[in-house]
KEMI-937974 format. One record per residue (C-alpha): x, y, z. Coordinates in pm, 1 decimal. Last residue first. Layout:
N
<atom px="X" py="Y" pz="Z"/>
...
***
This chain:
412
<atom px="9190.9" py="-5224.1" pz="16108.2"/>
<atom px="9509.0" py="-5212.4" pz="15895.2"/>
<atom px="9657.1" py="-5373.5" pz="15591.3"/>
<atom px="9993.4" py="-5354.1" pz="15406.5"/>
<atom px="10132.7" py="-5424.4" pz="15054.8"/>
<atom px="10480.0" py="-5285.6" pz="15017.2"/>
<atom px="10573.2" py="-5160.2" pz="14685.1"/>
<atom px="10853.3" py="-5091.1" pz="14441.3"/>
<atom px="11130.4" py="-5228.5" pz="14651.7"/>
<atom px="11454.1" py="-5112.3" pz="14789.3"/>
<atom px="11832.4" py="-5145.4" pz="14763.5"/>
<atom px="12017.8" py="-4920.8" pz="14520.4"/>
<atom px="12337.1" py="-5023.8" pz="14339.0"/>
<atom px="12146.3" py="-5271.7" pz="14118.1"/>
<atom px="11911.1" py="-5004.4" pz="13987.3"/>
<atom px="11583.0" py="-5199.6" pz="13904.9"/>
<atom px="11398.3" py="-5153.9" pz="14231.3"/>
<atom px="11302.9" py="-5505.1" pz="14363.0"/>
<atom px="10949.8" py="-5604.1" pz="14313.4"/>
<atom px="10678.9" py="-5568.2" pz="14573.9"/>
<atom px="10662.7" py="-5714.3" pz="14927.5"/>
<atom px="10342.3" py="-5877.4" pz="15077.5"/>
<atom px="10073.3" py="-5869.4" pz="15336.2"/>
<atom px="10231.8" py="-5678.0" pz="15626.6"/>
<atom px="10034.7" py="-5554.6" pz="15927.7"/>
<atom px="9942.3" py="-5217.6" pz="16067.2"/>
<atom px="9728.1" py="-5250.5" pz="16373.1"/>
<atom px="9899.3" py="-4964.0" pz="16557.9"/>
<atom px="9785.2" py="-4725.2" pz="16280.1"/>
<atom px="9745.3" py="-4379.5" pz="16460.0"/>
<atom px="9987.2" py="-4359.4" pz="16751.8"/>
<atom px="10244.8" py="-4622.7" pz="16635.0"/>
<atom px="10214.1" py="-4492.8" pz="16282.6"/>
<atom px="10268.5" py="-4136.4" pz="16377.6"/>
<atom px="10588.0" py="-4202.9" pz="16592.6"/>
<atom px="10723.7" py="-4438.8" pz="16330.9"/>
<atom px="10675.2" py="-4184.6" pz="16052.5"/>
<atom px="10814.4" py="-3911.9" pz="16249.8"/>
<atom px="11142.2" py="-4123.4" pz="16316.5"/>
<atom px="11182.1" py="-4184.4" pz="15943.4"/>
<atom px="11137.4" py="-3819.2" pz="15843.7"/>
<atom px="11390.6" py="-3708.7" pz="16114.6"/>
<atom px="11643.9" py="-3959.7" pz="16009.0"/>
<atom px="11609.1" py="-3857.3" pz="15636.5"/>
<atom px="11645.3" py="-3489.3" pz="15747.8"/>
<atom px="11953.4" py="-3541.2" pz="15959.0"/>
<atom px="12109.1" py="-3746.6" pz="15664.9"/>
<atom px="12064.8" py="-3477.1" pz="15407.5"/>
<atom px="12427.0" py="-3364.9" pz="15404.2"/>
<atom px="12543.3" py="-3719.9" pz="15351.9"/>
<atom px="12904.0" py="-3766.5" pz="15485.5"/>
<atom px="13160.0" py="-3721.9" pz="15219.2"/>
<atom px="13414.3" py="-3517.2" pz="15412.3"/>
<atom px="13399.9" py="-3772.8" pz="15696.6"/>
<atom px="13155.5" py="-4057.5" pz="15669.0"/>
<atom px="12914.9" py="-4208.4" pz="15424.9"/>
<atom px="12536.1" py="-4202.0" pz="15501.6"/>
<atom px="12496.3" py="-4582.7" pz="15502.0"/>
<atom px="12831.9" py="-4626.2" pz="15662.9"/>
<atom px="12709.2" py="-4796.3" pz="15987.3"/>
<atom px="12853.6" py="-4682.9" pz="16318.6"/>
<atom px="12511.5" py="-4549.6" pz="16432.8"/>
<atom px="12417.6" py="-4911.2" pz="16531.9"/>
<atom px="12688.5" py="-4935.3" pz="16789.3"/>
<atom px="12616.2" py="-4600.2" pz="16949.5"/>
<atom px="12244.4" py="-4687.2" pz="16948.3"/>
<atom px="12285.3" py="-5026.4" pz="17126.8"/>
<atom px="12099.2" py="-5294.5" pz="16919.7"/>
<atom px="11740.5" py="-5309.7" pz="17060.3"/>
<atom px="11585.9" py="-5285.5" pz="16718.0"/>
<atom px="11771.7" py="-5600.0" pz="16628.6"/>
<atom px="11797.5" py="-5717.1" pz="16261.3"/>
<atom px="12039.1" py="-6024.5" pz="16277.6"/>
<atom px="12320.2" py="-6069.8" pz="16014.8"/>
<atom px="12566.9" py="-5860.7" pz="16209.2"/>
<atom px="12559.6" py="-6054.1" pz="16538.1"/>
<atom px="12823.9" py="-5819.7" pz="16684.2"/>
<atom px="12842.6" py="-5497.3" pz="16483.2"/>
<atom px="13192.9" py="-5345.7" pz="16455.4"/>
<atom px="13411.8" py="-5655.8" pz="16452.5"/>
<atom px="13130.3" py="-5845.8" pz="16304.0"/>
<atom px="13128.6" py="-5631.9" pz="15979.6"/>
<atom px="12787.4" py="-5650.0" pz="15824.3"/>
<atom px="12773.9" py="-5270.9" pz="15758.6"/>
<atom px="13103.2" py="-5296.2" pz="15579.8"/>
<atom px="12945.2" py="-5534.8" pz="15324.3"/>
<atom px="12643.7" py="-5319.4" pz="15260.2"/>
<atom px="12848.8" py="-5004.2" pz="15224.0"/>
<atom px="13077.3" py="-5179.2" pz="14969.9"/>
<atom px="13332.7" py="-4937.1" pz="14843.2"/>
<atom px="13361.2" py="-4991.3" pz="14466.2"/>
<atom px="13691.0" py="-4878.9" pz="14329.5"/>
<atom px="13717.8" py="-4793.0" pz="13966.4"/>
<atom px="14077.1" py="-4794.4" pz="13825.1"/>
<atom px="14190.3" py="-4451.8" pz="13669.2"/>
<atom px="14555.7" py="-4553.7" pz="13724.3"/>
<atom px="14613.9" py="-4917.4" pz="13801.2"/>
<atom px="14577.5" py="-5119.7" pz="14120.9"/>
<atom px="14863.7" py="-5348.2" pz="14203.2"/>
<atom px="14753.5" py="-5602.4" pz="14452.0"/>
<atom px="14916.4" py="-5669.5" pz="14789.3"/>
<atom px="14616.9" py="-5563.4" pz="14989.0"/>
<atom px="14613.2" py="-5237.7" pz="14806.7"/>
<atom px="14879.1" py="-5101.6" pz="14580.4"/>
<atom px="14853.9" py="-4778.2" pz="14393.3"/>
<atom px="14867.8" py="-4626.1" pz="14043.3"/>
<atom px="14734.1" py="-4273.2" pz="14023.3"/>
<atom px="14415.0" py="-4071.8" pz="14013.4"/>
<atom px="14195.8" py="-4371.8" pz="14111.4"/>
<atom px="13820.1" py="-4336.1" pz="14067.4"/>
<atom px="13557.3" py="-4372.3" pz="14343.8"/>
<atom px="13242.0" py="-4585.9" pz="14343.9"/>
<atom px="12948.0" py="-4630.0" pz="14570.9"/>
<atom px="12778.6" py="-4916.3" pz="14736.9"/>
<atom px="12464.2" py="-5067.9" pz="14862.3"/>
<atom px="12261.3" py="-4750.7" pz="14868.4"/>
<atom px="11937.6" py="-4785.0" pz="15074.5"/>
<atom px="12144.0" py="-4969.1" pz="15342.9"/>
<atom px="11939.0" py="-5255.8" pz="15475.2"/>
<atom px="12089.5" py="-5383.1" pz="15784.4"/>
<atom px="12269.1" py="-5067.2" pz="15884.9"/>
<atom px="12014.9" py="-4814.1" pz="15793.1"/>
<atom px="11736.2" py="-5033.5" pz="15940.3"/>
<atom px="11942.1" py="-5051.0" pz="16267.4"/>
<atom px="11970.0" py="-4672.1" pz="16265.6"/>
<atom px="11593.6" py="-4635.5" pz="16235.1"/>
<atom px="11510.2" py="-4897.5" pz="16494.8"/>
<atom px="11758.5" py="-4737.5" pz="16743.1"/>
<atom px="11581.5" py="-4403.1" pz="16694.3"/>
<atom px="11244.5" py="-4571.0" pz="16762.8"/>
<atom px="11355.6" py="-4763.7" pz="17058.3"/>
<atom px="11212.0" py="-4510.2" pz="17310.1"/>
<atom px="10877.0" py="-4621.1" pz="17172.3"/>
<atom px="10902.1" py="-4933.5" pz="17384.8"/>
<atom px="10559.3" py="-5116.2" pz="17378.8"/>
<atom px="10480.5" py="-5012.0" pz="17031.0"/>
<atom px="10843.8" py="-5108.4" pz="16929.2"/>
<atom px="10812.3" py="-5436.6" pz="17090.2"/>
<atom px="10480.7" py="-5509.6" pz="16914.5"/>
<atom px="10630.7" py="-5422.1" pz="16576.5"/>
<atom px="10931.3" py="-5641.3" pz="16650.1"/>
<atom px="10695.6" py="-5931.1" pz="16757.6"/>
<atom px="10508.6" py="-5894.8" pz="16429.8"/>
<atom px="10816.4" py="-6021.6" pz="16242.6"/>
<atom px="10760.2" py="-5909.9" pz="15870.6"/>
<atom px="10613.0" py="-5594.4" pz="16021.5"/>
<atom px="10919.0" py="-5431.9" pz="16169.3"/>
<atom px="11148.4" py="-5541.6" pz="15883.1"/>
<atom px="10904.7" py="-5411.2" pz="15618.4"/>
<atom px="10844.4" py="-5091.3" pz="15794.9"/>
<atom px="11209.8" py="-5007.6" pz="15818.1"/>
<atom px="11282.3" py="-5114.1" pz="15461.7"/>
<atom px="11008.1" py="-4889.8" pz="15328.0"/>
<atom px="11107.1" py="-4590.8" pz="15527.5"/>
<atom px="11482.4" py="-4628.4" pz="15430.7"/>
<atom px="11374.7" py="-4697.5" pz="15064.3"/>
<atom px="11174.3" py="-4382.7" pz="15053.6"/>
<atom px="11459.0" py="-4192.5" pz="15215.1"/>
<atom px="11715.7" py="-4311.6" pz="14953.8"/>
<atom px="11480.2" py="-4254.4" pz="14654.0"/>
<atom px="11376.9" py="-3897.5" pz="14747.5"/>
<atom px="11635.9" py="-3634.6" pz="14869.2"/>
<atom px="11959.5" py="-3777.2" pz="14709.3"/>
<atom px="11826.5" py="-3775.3" pz="14350.2"/>
<atom px="11633.4" py="-3458.8" pz="14319.5"/>
<atom px="11822.4" py="-3284.1" pz="14597.3"/>
<atom px="12162.8" py="-3360.8" pz="14439.9"/>
<atom px="12021.5" py="-3268.0" pz="14097.6"/>
<atom px="11906.5" py="-2924.1" pz="14213.1"/>
<atom px="12262.6" py="-2871.9" pz="14368.6"/>
<atom px="12421.2" py="-2973.8" pz="14033.2"/>
<atom px="12188.6" py="-2727.5" pz="13858.8"/>
<atom px="12335.1" py="-2445.5" pz="14075.8"/>
<atom px="12682.0" py="-2562.0" pz="13984.7"/>
<atom px="12598.0" py="-2549.5" pz="13611.5"/>
<atom px="12461.0" py="-2203.2" pz="13655.5"/>
<atom px="12798.9" py="-2100.1" pz="13801.2"/>
<atom px="12812.0" py="-2028.3" pz="14178.4"/>
<atom px="12920.7" py="-1670.6" pz="14259.5"/>
<atom px="13274.5" py="-1597.4" pz="14348.0"/>
<atom px="13508.8" py="-1568.0" pz="14660.5"/>
<atom px="13588.1" py="-1937.8" pz="14703.3"/>
<atom px="13223.8" py="-2042.1" pz="14687.9"/>
<atom px="12950.3" py="-1776.0" pz="14690.0"/>
<atom px="12574.3" py="-1795.0" pz="14786.0"/>
<atom px="12286.7" py="-1598.6" pz="14649.2"/>
<atom px="12170.7" py="-1836.3" pz="14372.0"/>
<atom px="12239.8" py="-2146.1" pz="14579.5"/>
<atom px="12034.1" py="-2017.0" pz="14858.1"/>
<atom px="11753.2" py="-1952.1" pz="14622.2"/>
<atom px="11752.9" py="-2309.2" pz="14497.1"/>
<atom px="11794.9" py="-2408.2" pz="14854.9"/>
<atom px="11468.7" py="-2242.5" pz="14975.6"/>
<atom px="11373.8" py="-1924.2" pz="15148.3"/>
<atom px="11180.3" py="-1767.0" pz="14875.0"/>
<atom px="11343.8" py="-1458.5" pz="14726.9"/>
<atom px="11300.9" py="-1085.2" pz="14808.3"/>
<atom px="11171.8" py="-1153.9" pz="15154.6"/>
<atom px="11248.5" py="-1512.9" pz="15280.5"/>
<atom px="11602.8" py="-1523.8" pz="15157.2"/>
<atom px="11746.0" py="-1168.7" pz="15079.2"/>
<atom px="11957.8" py="-1174.6" pz="15393.7"/>
<atom px="12158.3" py="-1462.3" pz="15237.9"/>
<atom px="12319.4" py="-1243.0" pz="14976.2"/>
<atom px="12228.3" py="-1062.3" pz="14651.2"/>
<atom px="12465.7" py="-833.8" pz="14472.1"/>
<atom px="12279.2" py="-688.7" pz="14179.4"/>
<atom px="11947.8" py="-618.7" pz="14368.0"/>
<atom px="11722.1" py="-390.1" pz="14180.3"/>
<atom px="11403.1" py="-551.1" pz="14330.6"/>
<atom px="11281.6" py="-638.2" pz="13983.1"/>
<atom px="11628.7" py="-782.1" pz="13894.1"/>
<atom px="11620.0" py="-999.9" pz="14221.2"/>
<atom px="11271.9" py="-1134.5" pz="14129.9"/>
<atom px="11393.7" py="-1198.5" pz="13770.8"/>
<atom px="11688.4" py="-1400.4" pz="13905.7"/>
<atom px="11447.8" py="-1614.6" pz="14096.4"/>
<atom px="11235.8" py="-1680.1" pz="13781.6"/>
<atom px="11562.3" py="-1764.2" pz="13612.1"/>
<atom px="11622.4" py="-2049.4" pz="13862.7"/>
<atom px="11279.5" py="-2199.5" pz="13822.3"/>
<atom px="11324.1" py="-2193.3" pz="13434.9"/>
<atom px="11668.9" py="-2350.8" pz="13462.8"/>
<atom px="11515.4" py="-2614.5" pz="13687.9"/>
<atom px="11273.4" py="-2734.3" pz="13406.9"/>
<atom px="11539.7" py="-2682.3" pz="13132.5"/>
<atom px="11786.8" py="-2900.3" pz="13310.1"/>
<atom px="11555.1" py="-3188.4" pz="13388.2"/>
<atom px="11431.9" py="-3278.3" pz="13036.8"/>
<atom px="11762.0" py="-3273.5" pz="12856.7"/>
<atom px="11909.4" py="-3444.3" pz="13171.2"/>
<atom px="11692.3" py="-3733.8" pz="13086.1"/>
<atom px="11878.9" py="-3789.4" pz="12757.0"/>
<atom px="12224.7" py="-3717.9" pz="12909.6"/>
<atom px="12191.2" py="-4023.8" pz="13135.6"/>
<atom px="12340.3" py="-4254.7" pz="12864.0"/>
<atom px="12668.7" py="-4078.7" pz="12884.9"/>
<atom px="12873.8" py="-4385.1" pz="12871.3"/>
<atom px="12669.0" py="-4717.7" pz="12840.1"/>
<atom px="12709.2" py="-4918.4" pz="13163.7"/>
<atom px="12343.3" py="-4860.5" pz="13257.6"/>
<atom px="12262.0" py="-4924.5" pz="13626.8"/>
<atom px="12427.6" py="-4644.1" pz="13795.8"/>
<atom px="12380.4" py="-4338.6" pz="13574.2"/>
<atom px="12092.7" py="-4458.7" pz="13371.3"/>
<atom px="11921.2" py="-4609.9" pz="13666.1"/>
<atom px="11964.9" py="-4315.5" pz="13878.4"/>
<atom px="11855.9" py="-4072.2" pz="13616.7"/>
<atom px="11535.6" py="-4272.5" pz="13545.2"/>
<atom px="11438.8" py="-4306.1" pz="13899.7"/>
<atom px="11505.1" py="-3939.1" pz="13967.6"/>
<atom px="11302.8" py="-3830.5" pz="13676.2"/>
<atom px="11006.2" py="-4036.5" pz="13770.7"/>
<atom px="11027.0" py="-3905.5" pz="14126.1"/>
<atom px="11045.1" py="-3542.9" pz="14000.0"/>
<atom px="10724.5" py="-3629.1" pz="13793.5"/>
<atom px="10545.1" py="-3753.4" pz="14107.4"/>
<atom px="10650.6" py="-3447.6" pz="14299.6"/>
<atom px="10507.0" py="-3199.1" pz="14061.4"/>
<atom px="10241.6" py="-3054.1" pz="14293.7"/>
<atom px="10521.3" py="-2978.8" pz="14531.6"/>
<atom px="10648.8" py="-2714.5" pz="14287.4"/>
<atom px="11030.0" py="-2690.2" pz="14349.2"/>
<atom px="11175.7" py="-2472.3" pz="14611.6"/>
<atom px="11453.0" py="-2719.3" pz="14718.2"/>
<atom px="11336.8" py="-2765.1" pz="15071.7"/>
<atom px="10978.2" py="-2789.0" pz="14997.1"/>
<atom px="11026.2" py="-3008.6" pz="14680.9"/>
<atom px="11238.9" py="-3249.0" pz="14881.0"/>
<atom px="10970.1" py="-3255.5" pz="15163.1"/>
<atom px="10725.1" py="-3351.3" pz="14891.8"/>
<atom px="10936.7" py="-3633.7" pz="14751.5"/>
<atom px="11032.9" py="-3762.6" pz="15098.9"/>
<atom px="10665.6" py="-3789.0" pz="15202.1"/>
<atom px="10516.0" py="-3896.4" pz="14871.5"/>
<atom px="10705.5" py="-4221.8" pz="14839.3"/>
<atom px="10687.8" py="-4389.8" pz="15181.3"/>
<atom px="10338.1" py="-4268.1" pz="15242.3"/>
<atom px="10043.3" py="-4406.1" pz="15039.9"/>
<atom px="10231.1" py="-4509.7" pz="14730.2"/>
<atom px="10498.1" py="-4698.7" pz="14925.4"/>
<atom px="10259.0" py="-4837.4" pz="15174.1"/>
<atom px="10060.6" py="-5003.1" pz="14898.2"/>
<atom px="9706.8" py="-5068.2" pz="15015.2"/>
<atom px="9462.2" py="-5197.4" pz="15277.3"/>
<atom px="9176.3" py="-5080.6" pz="15485.9"/>
<atom px="8944.3" py="-5144.4" pz="15190.2"/>
<atom px="8714.9" py="-4850.7" pz="15281.3"/>
<atom px="9011.1" py="-4606.2" pz="15264.1"/>
<atom px="8953.3" py="-4317.8" pz="15496.2"/>
<atom px="9217.5" py="-4441.5" pz="15741.9"/>
<atom px="9476.7" py="-4453.8" pz="15457.1"/>
<atom px="9393.0" py="-4093.8" pz="15343.2"/>
<atom px="9427.0" py="-3974.8" pz="15705.4"/>
<atom px="9753.8" py="-4143.3" pz="15729.2"/>
<atom px="9884.2" py="-3956.5" pz="15422.5"/>
<atom px="9764.0" py="-3625.3" pz="15564.7"/>
<atom px="9909.7" py="-3700.9" pz="15910.4"/>
<atom px="10251.5" py="-3785.7" pz="15742.5"/>
<atom px="10237.4" py="-3463.5" pz="15542.8"/>
<atom px="10145.5" py="-3255.3" pz="15851.7"/>
<atom px="10418.8" py="-3428.3" pz="16075.2"/>
<atom px="10675.7" py="-3339.0" pz="15795.1"/>
<atom px="10565.0" py="-2984.2" pz="15784.4"/>
<atom px="10564.2" py="-2943.2" pz="16166.6"/>
<atom px="10915.8" py="-3114.5" pz="16189.6"/>
<atom px="11093.8" py="-2905.0" pz="15925.9"/>
<atom px="11192.2" py="-2639.2" pz="16189.3"/>
<atom px="11407.6" py="-2914.0" pz="16357.0"/>
<atom px="11627.2" py="-2923.9" pz="16050.4"/>
<atom px="11671.5" py="-2548.7" pz="16044.6"/>
<atom px="11753.0" py="-2564.4" pz="16418.8"/>
<atom px="12015.9" py="-2838.0" pz="16373.3"/>
<atom px="12180.6" py="-2654.0" pz="16089.9"/>
<atom px="12092.5" py="-2755.1" pz="15732.1"/>
<atom px="12106.3" py="-2424.3" pz="15545.5"/>
<atom px="12468.8" py="-2358.2" pz="15606.6"/>
<atom px="12533.8" py="-2724.1" pz="15499.0"/>
<atom px="12403.3" py="-2633.3" pz="15141.6"/>
<atom px="12657.5" py="-2368.6" pz="15043.2"/>
<atom px="12906.0" py="-2532.0" pz="15284.1"/>
<atom px="12930.7" py="-2830.1" pz="15066.2"/>
<atom px="13098.3" py="-2613.9" pz="14794.4"/>
<atom px="13362.7" py="-2522.0" pz="15030.8"/>
<atom px="13448.1" py="-2877.6" pz="15136.7"/>
<atom px="13456.1" py="-2989.6" pz="14762.7"/>
<atom px="13672.8" py="-2696.0" pz="14673.9"/>
<atom px="13910.7" py="-2795.1" pz="14955.9"/>
<atom px="13960.4" py="-3150.2" pz="14845.7"/>
<atom px="13760.6" py="-3318.5" pz="14573.5"/>
<atom px="13477.6" py="-3252.4" pz="14321.4"/>
<atom px="13140.7" py="-3416.0" pz="14223.5"/>
<atom px="12961.5" py="-3182.3" pz="14474.8"/>
<atom px="12971.2" py="-2899.2" pz="14228.0"/>
<atom px="13136.7" py="-2988.8" pz="13897.3"/>
<atom px="13434.7" py="-3214.8" pz="13815.0"/>
<atom px="13230.0" py="-3492.4" pz="13636.9"/>
<atom px="12860.6" py="-3598.9" pz="13577.5"/>
<atom px="12943.5" py="-3967.3" pz="13512.9"/>
<atom px="13234.2" py="-4188.4" pz="13458.3"/>
<atom px="13133.5" py="-4553.3" pz="13475.8"/>
<atom px="13102.8" py="-4771.7" pz="13784.0"/>
<atom px="12904.3" py="-4480.7" pz="13951.6"/>
<atom px="13016.8" py="-4226.4" pz="14210.7"/>
<atom px="13113.0" py="-3930.0" pz="13983.9"/>
<atom px="13439.4" py="-3871.3" pz="13802.4"/>
<atom px="13556.3" py="-3586.2" pz="14051.0"/>
<atom px="13489.6" py="-3816.8" pz="14354.7"/>
<atom px="13858.9" py="-3916.9" pz="14362.7"/>
<atom px="14058.1" py="-4190.0" pz="14532.0"/>
<atom px="14430.9" py="-4133.5" pz="14541.1"/>
<atom px="14429.9" py="-3788.8" pz="14717.5"/>
<atom px="14232.2" py="-3920.5" pz="15022.1"/>
<atom px="14008.2" py="-3676.8" pz="15186.7"/>
<atom px="13852.5" py="-3941.2" pz="15415.5"/>
<atom px="13585.0" py="-4157.8" pz="15271.2"/>
<atom px="13827.2" py="-4386.6" pz="15101.7"/>
<atom px="14112.8" py="-4449.0" pz="15351.4"/>
<atom px="13973.3" py="-4403.0" pz="15697.0"/>
<atom px="13611.5" py="-4494.6" pz="15667.5"/>
<atom px="13657.2" py="-4748.9" pz="15387.3"/>
<atom px="13956.0" py="-4897.0" pz="15564.4"/>
<atom px="13760.6" py="-4938.2" pz="15903.6"/>
<atom px="13466.2" py="-5104.9" pz="15743.7"/>
<atom px="13649.6" py="-5343.6" pz="15515.8"/>
<atom px="13443.5" py="-5424.5" pz="15209.4"/>
<atom px="13661.4" py="-5290.4" pz="14911.3"/>
<atom px="13574.1" py="-5396.7" pz="14556.5"/>
<atom px="13785.3" py="-5337.6" pz="14260.2"/>
<atom px="13653.1" py="-5288.3" pz="13908.0"/>
<atom px="13657.7" py="-5404.0" pz="13549.3"/>
<atom px="13360.8" py="-5298.3" pz="13332.8"/>
<atom px="13026.3" py="-5447.4" pz="13290.6"/>
<atom px="12849.4" py="-5632.1" pz="12997.3"/>
<atom px="13192.1" py="-5754.1" pz="12852.4"/>
<atom px="13281.9" py="-5932.3" pz="13170.0"/>
<atom px="13526.8" py="-5695.2" pz="13336.8"/>
<atom px="13725.7" py="-5854.2" pz="13621.9"/>
<atom px="13611.1" py="-5813.9" pz="13984.2"/>
<atom px="13917.1" py="-5772.7" pz="14194.6"/>
<atom px="13838.3" py="-5813.5" pz="14562.7"/>
<atom px="13953.6" py="-5657.1" pz="14884.2"/>
<atom px="13772.4" py="-5773.5" pz="15190.7"/>
<atom px="13789.0" py="-6135.1" pz="15051.0"/>
<atom px="13583.9" py="-6407.8" pz="15230.8"/>
<atom px="13417.7" py="-6223.9" pz="15517.4"/>
<atom px="13357.1" py="-5917.2" pz="15306.3"/>
<atom px="13234.6" py="-6117.9" pz="15016.3"/>
<atom px="12994.4" py="-6312.4" pz="15240.5"/>
<atom px="12853.4" py="-5985.5" pz="15373.9"/>
<atom px="12803.0" py="-5854.7" pz="15017.5"/>
<atom px="12608.8" py="-6159.1" pz="14914.2"/>
<atom px="12406.3" py="-6204.1" pz="15238.8"/>
<atom px="12310.1" py="-5846.6" pz="15275.3"/>
<atom px="12240.5" py="-5820.2" pz="14902.5"/>
<atom px="11952.6" py="-6058.6" pz="14910.1"/>
<atom px="11756.0" py="-6050.2" pz="14594.3"/>
<atom px="12005.4" py="-5857.6" pz="14384.6"/>
<atom px="12286.5" py="-6077.9" pz="14504.2"/>
<atom px="12090.3" py="-6396.9" pz="14423.2"/>
<atom px="11973.2" py="-6268.0" pz="14080.7"/>
<atom px="12333.6" py="-6201.6" pz="13985.5"/>
<atom px="12432.1" py="-5833.1" pz="13910.9"/>
<atom px="12649.5" py="-5804.6" pz="14224.8"/>
<atom px="12868.6" py="-6089.9" pz="14101.3"/>
<atom px="13120.0" py="-6205.0" pz="14344.0"/>
<atom px="13327.1" py="-6518.9" pz="14300.7"/>
<atom px="13626.8" py="-6581.4" pz="14529.9"/>
<atom px="13882.0" py="-6809.6" pz="14377.8"/>
<atom px="13882.3" py="-7175.4" pz="14509.5"/>
<atom px="14136.9" py="-7243.4" pz="14784.7"/>
<atom px="14380.9" py="-7520.7" pz="14670.6"/>
***
């Protein structure tokens, strides 16, 4: 008799090496029912790459985003946390500001911040430090502030809010536990939004539109949300706050972890770093392979809107389905030799990863995250070619996220 499959994403082994744990589950049981254990609720796990892409991340009426993407119901049925045609229309509010030319226009500011961080590293008499504190954390956080229109000087506070909100939403099974930190976050962003409303009032503008960006209003995504419409109406204040939260959480931790993982994998095997320095044309391949091998977000959840059957199992209404990004990214039918980190993996193959989602739920910030990571590599190869790894910090505390709190590096 075959022993039942055991999968515990909260175990020390899975937390320490999610690639091995999630990959093993995909190989043994691509659709798995994890029974509730008292500490955590009952949920199902789907690990099949093709099925996640075509059935879950497509606009599927069975699996809903309306109740959030955590294993418990979270911020629900507002803004991005919606389905169908409204979700697509709401995405356009942000997507219109993330055209390829708009993303390319961020390059000078990203380069300037990376150079500033490297200048500080080179000025350090110790010639060593924590790569997260020195570069991987401040770069995404400051770019998030720039794009959203939040004070860049407050980036460390925003990072604290983001970490706390992510943990309470994704790591704490207690319903509504994230409300405490929202009581800090919402008044802060409300004040920034109201300051923009005051600018419009001073200019006598009652019906603002995108032409007012960059003159009456600062050209940022907070202002863009204020002047945009969705389905023929203005965004509600709650919807504008939802966009602020999306930038706060999606624009920092995931990119920090991408950059951190990328440098860890390149430096833990010095031959990889030497290969990349010798072949800088592989920079994009290295970024995509890092996203595949070490997805910053291991999984997300959807909520069933009706009973269904999957892989011969009856799945009840309002069931929670975890789609395993990490497991799907180790699918050998898509990625030959999936358990090896290869910076020379063919780019079209590496980019099949699901770390940014797919279809109607593809991450809007993906082009910015990719650009930041590529620029970091370009600059480090040029200015800190002697970079080497000394040690890796503790794992981040939110189980659904994959990253570390530090990366001790040295340079000559």
